[in-house]
mmCIF file as Biopython writes it, N, C-alpha, C and O atoms, coordinates in Angstrom:
data_model
#
loop_
_atom_site.group_PDB
_atom_site.id
_atom_site.type_symbol
_atom_site.label_atom_id
_atom_site.label_alt_id
_atom_site.label_comp_id
_atom_site.label_asym_id
_atom_site.label_entity_id
_atom_site.label_seq_id
_atom_site.pdbx_PDB_ins_code
_atom_site.Cartn_x
_atom_site.Cartn_y
_atom_site.Cartn_z
_atom_site.occupancy
_atom_site.B_iso_or_equiv
_atom_site.auth_seq_id
_atom_site.auth_asym_id
_atom_site.pdbx_PDB_model_num
ATOM 1   N N  . MET A ? 1  ? -53.728 -33.275 20.944  1.0 0.0 1  A 1 
ATOM 2   C CA . MET A ? 1  ? -53.642 -32.468 20.301  1.0 0.0 1  A 1 
ATOM 3   C C  . MET A ? 1  ? -52.069 -31.456 20.160  1.0 0.0 1  A 1 
ATOM 4   O O  . MET A ? 1  ? -51.513 -30.999 21.159  1.0 0.0 1  A 1 
ATOM 5   N N  . LYS A ? 2  ? -51.616 -31.277 18.919  1.0 0.0 2  A 1 
ATOM 6   C CA . LYS A ? 2  ? -50.472 -30.144 19.605  1.0 0.0 2  A 1 
ATOM 7   C C  . LYS A ? 2  ? -50.653 -28.308 19.404  1.0 0.0 2  A 1 
ATOM 8   O O  . LYS A ? 2  ? -51.348 -27.475 18.824  1.0 0.0 2  A 1 
ATOM 9   N N  . GLU A ? 3  ? -49.633 -28.417 20.221  1.0 0.0 3  A 1 
ATOM 10  C CA . GLU A ? 3  ? -49.649 -27.129 20.463  1.0 0.0 3  A 1 
ATOM 11  C C  . GLU A ? 3  ? -49.302 -25.844 19.568  1.0 0.0 3  A 1 
ATOM 12  O O  . GLU A ? 3  ? -48.238 -25.291 19.849  1.0 0.0 3  A 1 
ATOM 13  N N  . GLU A ? 4  ? -49.991 -25.352 18.626  1.0 0.0 4  A 1 
ATOM 14  C CA . GLU A ? 4  ? -49.791 -24.477 17.343  1.0 0.0 4  A 1 
ATOM 15  C C  . GLU A ? 4  ? -49.309 -22.748 17.894  1.0 0.0 4  A 1 
ATOM 16  O O  . GLU A ? 4  ? -49.459 -21.699 17.268  1.0 0.0 4  A 1 
ATOM 17  N N  . ARG A ? 5  ? -48.728 -22.952 19.216  1.0 0.0 5  A 1 
ATOM 18  C CA . ARG A ? 5  ? -48.726 -21.627 19.466  1.0 0.0 5  A 1 
ATOM 19  C C  . ARG A ? 5  ? -47.092 -21.534 19.117  1.0 0.0 5  A 1 
ATOM 20  O O  . ARG A ? 5  ? -46.357 -22.404 18.648  1.0 0.0 5  A 1 
ATOM 21  N N  . SER A ? 6  ? -46.708 -19.773 19.629  1.0 0.0 6  A 1 
ATOM 22  C CA . SER A ? 6  ? -45.173 -19.781 19.754  1.0 0.0 6  A 1 
ATOM 23  C C  . SER A ? 6  ? -45.733 -18.573 20.729  1.0 0.0 6  A 1 
ATOM 24  O O  . SER A ? 6  ? -46.901 -18.226 20.905  1.0 0.0 6  A 1 
ATOM 25  N N  . TYR A ? 7  ? -44.252 -17.928 21.435  1.0 0.0 7  A 1 
ATOM 26  C CA . TYR A ? 7  ? -44.285 -16.880 22.055  1.0 0.0 7  A 1 
ATOM 27  C C  . TYR A ? 7  ? -42.973 -15.810 21.509  1.0 0.0 7  A 1 
ATOM 28  O O  . TYR A ? 7  ? -41.833 -16.028 21.099  1.0 0.0 7  A 1 
ATOM 29  N N  . ASN A ? 8  ? -43.801 -14.538 21.745  1.0 0.0 8  A 1 
ATOM 30  C CA . ASN A ? 8  ? -43.113 -13.365 21.272  1.0 0.0 8  A 1 
ATOM 31  C C  . ASN A ? 8  ? -41.605 -12.804 22.368  1.0 0.0 8  A 1 
ATOM 32  O O  . ASN A ? 8  ? -41.051 -13.523 23.200  1.0 0.0 8  A 1 
ATOM 33  N N  . ARG A ? 9  ? -41.323 -11.717 22.116  1.0 0.0 9  A 1 
ATOM 34  C CA . ARG A ? 9  ? -40.266 -11.620 23.273  1.0 0.0 9  A 1 
ATOM 35  C C  . ARG A ? 9  ? -40.393 -11.003 23.996  1.0 0.0 9  A 1 
ATOM 36  O O  . ARG A ? 9  ? -39.410 -10.477 24.518  1.0 0.0 9  A 1 
ATOM 37  N N  . GLU A ? 10 ? -41.772 -10.710 24.456  1.0 0.0 10 A 1 
ATOM 38  C CA . GLU A ? 10 ? -42.455 -10.547 25.883  1.0 0.0 10 A 1 
ATOM 39  C C  . GLU A ? 10 ? -43.372 -11.658 26.621  1.0 0.0 10 A 1 
ATOM 40  O O  . GLU A ? 10 ? -44.429 -11.403 27.197  1.0 0.0 10 A 1 
ATOM 41  N N  . GLY A ? 11 ? -42.616 -13.284 26.467  1.0 0.0 11 A 1 
ATOM 42  C CA . GLY A ? 11 ? -43.341 -14.202 26.525  1.0 0.0 11 A 1 
ATOM 43  C C  . GLY A ? 11 ? -44.577 -14.257 26.756  1.0 0.0 11 A 1 
ATOM 44  O O  . GLY A ? 11 ? -45.061 -14.681 27.805  1.0 0.0 11 A 1 
ATOM 45  N N  . ALA A ? 12 ? -45.370 -13.719 25.543  1.0 0.0 12 A 1 
ATOM 46  C CA . ALA A ? 12 ? -47.079 -13.487 25.512  1.0 0.0 12 A 1 
ATOM 47  C C  . ALA A ? 12 ? -47.041 -14.746 24.176  1.0 0.0 12 A 1 
ATOM 48  O O  . ALA A ? 12 ? -46.288 -15.050 23.251  1.0 0.0 12 A 1 
ATOM 49  N N  . ALA A ? 13 ? -48.178 -15.152 24.678  1.0 0.0 13 A 1 
ATOM 50  C CA . ALA A ? 13 ? -47.979 -16.130 24.053  1.0 0.0 13 A 1 
ATOM 51  C C  . ALA A ? 13 ? -49.006 -15.380 22.055  1.0 0.0 13 A 1 
ATOM 52  O O  . ALA A ? 13 ? -49.619 -14.318 22.157  1.0 0.0 13 A 1 
ATOM 53  N N  . PHE A ? 14 ? -48.990 -15.976 20.858  1.0 0.0 14 A 1 
ATOM 54  C CA . PHE A ? 14 ? -49.588 -16.112 19.715  1.0 0.0 14 A 1 
ATOM 55  C C  . PHE A ? 14 ? -49.620 -16.714 19.272  1.0 0.0 14 A 1 
ATOM 56  O O  . PHE A ? 14 ? -48.970 -17.687 19.652  1.0 0.0 14 A 1 
ATOM 57  N N  . ASP A ? 15 ? -50.535 -16.851 17.753  1.0 0.0 15 A 1 
ATOM 58  C CA . ASP A ? 15 ? -50.761 -17.264 16.598  1.0 0.0 15 A 1 
ATOM 59  C C  . ASP A ? 15 ? -50.160 -17.627 15.647  1.0 0.0 15 A 1 
ATOM 60  O O  . ASP A ? 15 ? -50.506 -16.991 14.652  1.0 0.0 15 A 1 
ATOM 61  N N  . LYS A ? 16 ? -49.003 -18.750 15.350  1.0 0.0 16 A 1 
ATOM 62  C CA . LYS A ? 16 ? -48.554 -18.878 14.135  1.0 0.0 16 A 1 
ATOM 63  C C  . LYS A ? 16 ? -48.920 -17.552 12.743  1.0 0.0 16 A 1 
ATOM 64  O O  . LYS A ? 16 ? -48.154 -16.894 12.039  1.0 0.0 16 A 1 
ATOM 65  N N  . GLY A ? 17 ? -49.757 -17.584 12.790  1.0 0.0 17 A 1 
ATOM 66  C CA . GLY A ? 17 ? -51.160 -17.054 11.462  1.0 0.0 17 A 1 
ATOM 67  C C  . GLY A ? 17 ? -50.988 -15.040 12.267  1.0 0.0 17 A 1 
ATOM 68  O O  . GLY A ? 17 ? -51.938 -14.420 11.787  1.0 0.0 17 A 1 
ATOM 69  N N  . GLU A ? 18 ? -50.392 -14.364 12.928  1.0 0.0 18 A 1 
ATOM 70  C CA . GLU A ? 18 ? -50.290 -12.662 13.174  1.0 0.0 18 A 1 
ATOM 71  C C  . GLU A ? 18 ? -48.906 -12.822 12.791  1.0 0.0 18 A 1 
ATOM 72  O O  . GLU A ? 18 ? -47.960 -13.557 13.075  1.0 0.0 18 A 1 
ATOM 73  N N  . THR A ? 19 ? -49.334 -11.186 11.521  1.0 0.0 19 A 1 
ATOM 74  C CA . THR A ? 19 ? -48.547 -11.110 11.194  1.0 0.0 19 A 1 
ATOM 75  C C  . THR A ? 19 ? -47.109 -10.040 12.175  1.0 0.0 19 A 1 
ATOM 76  O O  . THR A ? 19 ? -47.062 -9.365  13.203  1.0 0.0 19 A 1 
ATOM 77  N N  . PHE A ? 20 ? -46.717 -10.209 11.724  1.0 0.0 20 A 1 
ATOM 78  C CA . PHE A ? 20 ? -44.922 -9.103  12.862  1.0 0.0 20 A 1 
ATOM 79  C C  . PHE A ? 20 ? -45.357 -9.675  14.485  1.0 0.0 20 A 1 
ATOM 80  O O  . PHE A ? 20 ? -45.243 -8.923  15.452  1.0 0.0 20 A 1 
ATOM 81  N N  . SER A ? 21 ? -45.757 -10.800 14.592  1.0 0.0 21 A 1 
ATOM 82  C CA . SER A ? 21 ? -45.796 -10.942 16.355  1.0 0.0 21 A 1 
ATOM 83  C C  . SER A ? 21 ? -44.361 -10.952 16.570  1.0 0.0 21 A 1 
ATOM 84  O O  . SER A ? 21 ? -43.431 -11.362 15.876  1.0 0.0 21 A 1 
ATOM 85  N N  . GLY A ? 22 ? -44.438 -10.206 18.098  1.0 0.0 22 A 1 
ATOM 86  C CA . GLY A ? 22 ? -43.162 -9.224  18.182  1.0 0.0 22 A 1 
ATOM 87  C C  . GLY A ? 22 ? -42.724 -8.835  17.940  1.0 0.0 22 A 1 
ATOM 88  O O  . GLY A ? 22 ? -41.616 -9.080  18.416  1.0 0.0 22 A 1 
ATOM 89  N N  . VAL A ? 23 ? -42.729 -7.711  16.944  1.0 0.0 23 A 1 
ATOM 90  C CA . VAL A ? 23 ? -42.503 -6.464  16.696  1.0 0.0 23 A 1 
ATOM 91  C C  . VAL A ? 23 ? -43.290 -5.633  16.414  1.0 0.0 23 A 1 
ATOM 92  O O  . VAL A ? 23 ? -44.240 -5.865  15.666  1.0 0.0 23 A 1 
ATOM 93  N N  . PRO A ? 24 ? -42.970 -4.032  17.169  1.0 0.0 24 A 1 
ATOM 94  C CA . PRO A ? 24 ? -43.820 -3.168  17.175  1.0 0.0 24 A 1 
ATOM 95  C C  . PRO A ? 24 ? -44.182 -2.692  16.279  1.0 0.0 24 A 1 
ATOM 96  O O  . PRO A ? 24 ? -43.511 -2.382  15.295  1.0 0.0 24 A 1 
ATOM 97  N N  . TYR A ? 25 ? -46.040 -2.447  16.559  1.0 0.0 25 A 1 
ATOM 98  C CA . TYR A ? 25 ? -46.458 -2.193  15.501  1.0 0.0 25 A 1 
ATOM 99  C C  . TYR A ? 25 ? -46.378 -1.487  14.216  1.0 0.0 25 A 1 
ATOM 100 O O  . TYR A ? 25 ? -46.879 -1.667  13.106  1.0 0.0 25 A 1 
ATOM 101 N N  . GLU A ? 26 ? -45.179 -0.186  14.997  1.0 0.0 26 A 1 
ATOM 102 C CA . GLU A ? 26 ? -44.692 0.929   13.914  1.0 0.0 26 A 1 
ATOM 103 C C  . GLU A ? 26 ? -44.073 0.611   13.441  1.0 0.0 26 A 1 
ATOM 104 O O  . GLU A ? 26 ? -44.151 0.912   12.250  1.0 0.0 26 A 1 
ATOM 105 N N  . LEU A ? 27 ? -43.104 -0.114  13.782  1.0 0.0 27 A 1 
ATOM 106 C CA . LEU A ? 27 ? -42.071 -0.542  13.144  1.0 0.0 27 A 1 
ATOM 107 C C  . LEU A ? 27 ? -42.682 -2.075  11.197  1.0 0.0 27 A 1 
ATOM 108 O O  . LEU A ? 27 ? -42.565 -2.146  9.973   1.0 0.0 27 A 1 
ATOM 109 N N  . GLY A ? 28 ? -43.269 -2.844  12.404  1.0 0.0 28 A 1 
ATOM 110 C CA . GLY A ? 28 ? -43.759 -3.693  11.459  1.0 0.0 28 A 1 
ATOM 111 C C  . GLY A ? 28 ? -44.510 -2.348  10.020  1.0 0.0 28 A 1 
ATOM 112 O O  . GLY A ? 28 ? -43.878 -2.445  8.968   1.0 0.0 28 A 1 
ATOM 113 N N  . LEU A ? 29 ? -45.264 -1.645  9.993   1.0 0.0 29 A 1 
ATOM 114 C CA . LEU A ? 29 ? -45.516 -0.826  9.001   1.0 0.0 29 A 1 
ATOM 115 C C  . LEU A ? 29 ? -44.415 -0.047  8.247   1.0 0.0 29 A 1 
ATOM 116 O O  . LEU A ? 29 ? -44.546 0.050   7.026   1.0 0.0 29 A 1 
ATOM 117 N N  . THR A ? 30 ? -43.367 0.506   8.832   1.0 0.0 30 A 1 
ATOM 118 C CA . THR A ? 30 ? -41.911 1.197   8.558   1.0 0.0 30 A 1 
ATOM 119 C C  . THR A ? 30 ? -41.596 -0.201  7.024   1.0 0.0 30 A 1 
ATOM 120 O O  . THR A ? 30 ? -41.571 -0.068  5.801   1.0 0.0 30 A 1 
ATOM 121 N N  . ALA A ? 31 ? -41.399 -1.500  8.007   1.0 0.0 31 A 1 
ATOM 122 C CA . ALA A ? 31 ? -40.454 -2.493  7.627   1.0 0.0 31 A 1 
ATOM 123 C C  . ALA A ? 31 ? -42.127 -2.726  5.907   1.0 0.0 31 A 1 
ATOM 124 O O  . ALA A ? 31 ? -41.647 -2.689  4.774   1.0 0.0 31 A 1 
ATOM 125 N N  . ALA A ? 32 ? -43.477 -2.887  5.974   1.0 0.0 32 A 1 
ATOM 126 C CA . ALA A ? 32 ? -43.389 -3.054  5.246   1.0 0.0 32 A 1 
ATOM 127 C C  . ALA A ? 32 ? -43.800 -1.752  4.344   1.0 0.0 32 A 1 
ATOM 128 O O  . ALA A ? 32 ? -43.987 -2.061  3.167   1.0 0.0 32 A 1 
ATOM 129 N N  . GLN A ? 33 ? -43.951 -0.611  4.586   1.0 0.0 33 A 1 
ATOM 130 C CA . GLN A ? 33 ? -43.723 0.131   3.290   1.0 0.0 33 A 1 
ATOM 131 C C  . GLN A ? 33 ? -42.026 0.377   3.178   1.0 0.0 33 A 1 
ATOM 132 O O  . GLN A ? 33 ? -41.716 0.831   2.076   1.0 0.0 33 A 1 
ATOM 133 N N  . MET A ? 34 ? -41.225 0.228   3.823   1.0 0.0 34 A 1 
ATOM 134 C CA . MET A ? 34 ? -39.765 0.123   2.958   1.0 0.0 34 A 1 
ATOM 135 C C  . MET A ? 34 ? -40.294 -0.712  1.703   1.0 0.0 34 A 1 
ATOM 136 O O  . MET A ? 34 ? -40.509 -0.258  0.580   1.0 0.0 34 A 1 
ATOM 137 N N  . GLN A ? 35 ? -40.490 -2.305  2.226   1.0 0.0 35 A 1 
ATOM 138 C CA . GLN A ? 35 ? -40.656 -3.020  1.150   1.0 0.0 35 A 1 
ATOM 139 C C  . GLN A ? 35 ? -41.204 -3.278  -0.112  1.0 0.0 35 A 1 
ATOM 140 O O  . GLN A ? 35 ? -40.916 -4.063  -1.016  1.0 0.0 35 A 1 
ATOM 141 N N  . ALA A ? 36 ? -42.643 -1.849  0.154   1.0 0.0 36 A 1 
ATOM 142 C CA . ALA A ? 36 ? -43.534 -1.299  -1.343  1.0 0.0 36 A 1 
ATOM 143 C C  . ALA A ? 36 ? -42.374 -0.652  -1.484  1.0 0.0 36 A 1 
ATOM 144 O O  . ALA A ? 36 ? -42.004 -1.773  -1.134  1.0 0.0 36 A 1 
ATOM 145 N N  . VAL A ? 37 ? -41.190 0.160   -1.673  1.0 0.0 37 A 1 
ATOM 146 C CA . VAL A ? 37 ? -40.957 1.108   -2.113  1.0 0.0 37 A 1 
ATOM 147 C C  . VAL A ? 37 ? -39.936 -0.085  -2.792  1.0 0.0 37 A 1 
ATOM 148 O O  . VAL A ? 37 ? -39.973 -0.475  -3.959  1.0 0.0 37 A 1 
ATOM 149 N N  . ARG A ? 38 ? -39.080 -0.513  -1.786  1.0 0.0 38 A 1 
ATOM 150 C CA . ARG A ? 38 ? -37.950 -1.111  -2.696  1.0 0.0 38 A 1 
ATOM 151 C C  . ARG A ? 38 ? -38.589 -2.128  -3.838  1.0 0.0 38 A 1 
ATOM 152 O O  . ARG A ? 38 ? -37.964 -1.807  -4.848  1.0 0.0 38 A 1 
ATOM 153 N N  . ARG A ? 39 ? -39.523 -3.205  -4.216  1.0 0.0 39 A 1 
ATOM 154 C CA . ARG A ? 39 ? -40.038 -3.456  -5.238  1.0 0.0 39 A 1 
ATOM 155 C C  . ARG A ? 39 ? -40.531 -2.818  -5.964  1.0 0.0 39 A 1 
ATOM 156 O O  . ARG A ? 39 ? -40.558 -3.298  -7.097  1.0 0.0 39 A 1 
ATOM 157 N N  . VAL A ? 40 ? -41.120 -1.576  -5.806  1.0 0.0 40 A 1 
ATOM 158 C CA . VAL A ? 40 ? -40.854 -0.706  -7.717  1.0 0.0 40 A 1 
ATOM 159 C C  . VAL A ? 40 ? -39.361 0.197   -7.632  1.0 0.0 40 A 1 
ATOM 160 O O  . VAL A ? 40 ? -39.583 1.197   -8.315  1.0 0.0 40 A 1 
ATOM 161 N N  . TYR A ? 41 ? -38.142 0.267   -7.169  1.0 0.0 41 A 1 
ATOM 162 C CA . TYR A ? 41 ? -37.822 0.571   -6.867  1.0 0.0 41 A 1 
ATOM 163 C C  . TYR A ? 41 ? -36.382 -1.169  -8.153  1.0 0.0 41 A 1 
ATOM 164 O O  . TYR A ? 41 ? -35.348 -1.013  -8.803  1.0 0.0 41 A 1 
ATOM 165 N N  . ASP A ? 42 ? -37.174 -2.360  -7.865  1.0 0.0 42 A 1 
ATOM 166 C CA . ASP A ? 42 ? -36.598 -3.242  -8.575  1.0 0.0 42 A 1 
ATOM 167 C C  . ASP A ? 42 ? -37.037 -3.396  -9.114  1.0 0.0 42 A 1 
ATOM 168 O O  . ASP A ? 42 ? -36.285 -4.036  -9.849  1.0 0.0 42 A 1 
ATOM 169 N N  . GLN A ? 43 ? -38.337 -3.348  -9.781  1.0 0.0 43 A 1 
ATOM 170 C CA . GLN A ? 43 ? -39.219 -3.034  -11.416 1.0 0.0 43 A 1 
ATOM 171 C C  . GLN A ? 43 ? -38.489 -1.960  -11.941 1.0 0.0 43 A 1 
ATOM 172 O O  . GLN A ? 43 ? -37.918 -2.394  -12.942 1.0 0.0 43 A 1 
ATOM 173 N N  . TYR A ? 44 ? -38.146 -0.468  -11.728 1.0 0.0 44 A 1 
ATOM 174 C CA . TYR A ? 44 ? -38.007 0.465   -12.549 1.0 0.0 44 A 1 
ATOM 175 C C  . TYR A ? 44 ? -36.121 0.270   -12.505 1.0 0.0 44 A 1 
ATOM 176 O O  . TYR A ? 44 ? -35.346 1.090   -13.000 1.0 0.0 44 A 1 
ATOM 177 N N  . LEU A ? 45 ? -35.811 -0.697  -11.965 1.0 0.0 45 A 1 
ATOM 178 C CA . LEU A ? 45 ? -34.128 -1.330  -12.562 1.0 0.0 45 A 1 
ATOM 179 C C  . LEU A ? 45 ? -34.291 -2.456  -13.571 1.0 0.0 45 A 1 
ATOM 180 O O  . LEU A ? 45 ? -33.591 -2.275  -14.567 1.0 0.0 45 A 1 
ATOM 181 N N  . ARG A ? 46 ? -35.089 -3.679  -13.594 1.0 0.0 46 A 1 
ATOM 182 C CA . ARG A ? 46 ? -35.869 -3.954  -14.519 1.0 0.0 46 A 1 
ATOM 183 C C  . ARG A ? 46 ? -36.138 -3.628  -15.457 1.0 0.0 46 A 1 
ATOM 184 O O  . ARG A ? 46 ? -35.688 -4.290  -16.392 1.0 0.0 46 A 1 
ATOM 185 N N  . ASP A ? 47 ? -36.847 -2.668  -15.719 1.0 0.0 47 A 1 
ATOM 186 C CA . ASP A ? 47 ? -37.476 -2.264  -16.705 1.0 0.0 47 A 1 
ATOM 187 C C  . ASP A ? 47 ? -35.971 -1.444  -17.729 1.0 0.0 47 A 1 
ATOM 188 O O  . ASP A ? 47 ? -35.750 -1.329  -18.935 1.0 0.0 47 A 1 
ATOM 189 N N  . ILE A ? 48 ? -35.211 -1.020  -16.448 1.0 0.0 48 A 1 
ATOM 190 C CA . ILE A ? 48 ? -33.505 -0.617  -17.187 1.0 0.0 48 A 1 
ATOM 191 C C  . ILE A ? 48 ? -33.008 -1.343  -18.567 1.0 0.0 48 A 1 
ATOM 192 O O  . ILE A ? 48 ? -32.776 -0.968  -19.716 1.0 0.0 48 A 1 
ATOM 193 N N  . ILE A ? 49 ? -32.966 -2.574  -17.853 1.0 0.0 49 A 1 
ATOM 194 C CA . ILE A ? 49 ? -32.114 -3.500  -17.698 1.0 0.0 49 A 1 
ATOM 195 C C  . ILE A ? 49 ? -32.711 -4.306  -19.041 1.0 0.0 49 A 1 
ATOM 196 O O  . ILE A ? 49 ? -32.311 -4.340  -20.204 1.0 0.0 49 A 1 
ATOM 197 N N  . HIS A ? 50 ? -33.581 -4.792  -18.525 1.0 0.0 50 A 1 
ATOM 198 C CA . HIS A ? 50 ? -33.382 -5.477  -19.428 1.0 0.0 50 A 1 
ATOM 199 C C  . HIS A ? 50 ? -35.542 -5.435  -19.966 1.0 0.0 50 A 1 
ATOM 200 O O  . HIS A ? 50 ? -36.487 -5.935  -19.356 1.0 0.0 50 A 1 
ATOM 201 N N  . PRO A ? 51 ? -35.529 -4.742  -21.095 1.0 0.0 51 A 1 
ATOM 202 C CA . PRO A ? 51 ? -37.497 -4.349  -20.732 1.0 0.0 51 A 1 
ATOM 203 C C  . PRO A ? 51 ? -37.905 -5.155  -22.024 1.0 0.0 51 A 1 
ATOM 204 O O  . PRO A ? 51 ? -38.321 -4.744  -23.108 1.0 0.0 51 A 1 
ATOM 205 N N  . GLN A ? 52 ? -37.786 -5.760  -21.809 1.0 0.0 52 A 1 
ATOM 206 C CA . GLN A ? 52 ? -39.171 -7.453  -22.635 1.0 0.0 52 A 1 
ATOM 207 C C  . GLN A ? 52 ? -39.258 -7.497  -21.513 1.0 0.0 52 A 1 
ATOM 208 O O  . GLN A ? 52 ? -40.255 -6.878  -21.139 1.0 0.0 52 A 1 
ATOM 209 N N  . TRP A ? 53 ? -38.372 -8.189  -20.250 1.0 0.0 53 A 1 
ATOM 210 C CA . TRP A ? 53 ? -39.266 -8.698  -19.140 1.0 0.0 53 A 1 
ATOM 211 C C  . TRP A ? 53 ? -40.995 -8.193  -18.619 1.0 0.0 53 A 1 
ATOM 212 O O  . TRP A ? 53 ? -41.541 -8.753  -17.669 1.0 0.0 53 A 1 
#
């Protein structure tokens, strides 16, 4: 059976299904929040430029 684990920057093993593996939790939350704001902003720009979309 093939080993499916990887290792984070501290050398600890993690499963490929883990989110933000190797990234500090608070930094991961900040990145997710920034992505959410970016999506809203991108939609706003699309509505201005191409209202029919």
